[in-house]
C-alpha positions in Angstrom: 34.2 0.0 -44.2 37.0 -1.6 -43.1 41.0 -0.6 -45.2 43.6 -2.7 -45.1 47.3 -2.2 -45.9 48.3 -3.9 -49.2 51.5 -2.6 -50.0 53.1 0.2 -47.9 56.8 1.8 -48.3 59.5 4.5 -46.0 61.6 5.8 -47.6 65.4 5.8 -45.0 67.2 9.0 -45.0 70.9 8.4 -44.2 73.7 11.2 -44.4 76.5 10.5 -47.0 74.4 7.1 -47.9 71.7 7.3 -51.5 68.2 7.4 -49.8 66.8 4.1 -49.0 63.1 2.7 -49.6 61.8 -0.2 -47.2 58.7 -2.1 -49.5 56.5 -4.2 -47.0 53.6 -6.4 -48.4 51.9 -7.5 -45.2 51.0 -11.7 -44.7 48.0 -12.4 -46.0 47.7 -10.3 -49.1 47.0 -12.0 -52.8 48.5 -11.5 -55.8 46.0 -10.3 -57.2 45.8 -7.2 -55.1 49.2 -6.4 -54.8 49.0 -6.6 -58.9 45.5 -4.7 -58.3 47.6 -1.7 -56.4 50.3 -1.8 -58.3 48.9 -1.5 -62.2 46.2 1.5 -60.7 49.9 3.5 -58.5 50.9 3.4 -62.8 47.6 4.3 -63.9 48.0 7.4 -62.3 50.7 8.4 -62.7 51.1 7.9 -66.8 48.0 9.7 -66.3 49.4 12.8 -64.4 52.4 12.7 -66.6 50.1 12.9 -70.0 48.3 15.3 -67.9 51.4 17.9 -66.6 53.2 17.0 -70.2 50.6 17.8 -72.3 50.6 14.9 -74.2 48.0 12.1 -74.7 47.6 9.1 -71.9 49.1 6.2 -75.4 52.4 8.8 -76.0 52.7 9.2 -71.7 51.9 5.7 -71.6 54.9 4.4 -74.1 56.8 7.1 -72.4 56.8 5.5 -69.0 56.7 1.7 -70.0 60.4 2.3 -71.7 61.1 4.3 -68.4 59.8 0.7 -66.4 62.2 -1.3 -68.8 65.3 0.5 -68.2 64.9 0.6 -64.9 64.1 -2.6 -64.0 66.5 -3.2 -65.9 69.1 -1.1 -63.8 67.4 -2.6 -60.5 68.7 -6.0 -62.1 72.3 -5.7 -62.8 72.1 -3.9 -59.1 70.9 -7.0 -57.7 73.4 -9.6 -59.7 76.1 -7.1 -58.7 75.3 -7.6 -55.1 75.3 -10.8 -54.9 78.2 -11.2 -56.0 
């Protein structure tokens, strides 16, 4: 069986600054492969959230979706502020 990395992430922790995440997508990874990995991860996170909180998958998905939209908006604002 052949295994290859589609996505790797490292957390950089330094005293006095917020942790930073470094995400690496190797050359040759196709968009559909990356999308599959990200969506699969979100599916497992949502399933786990539903199980831990004893709520339906649909309710967890709705809550997770709102949280993701909010977090992406914050990242966009931070990115815009850094570009100025």
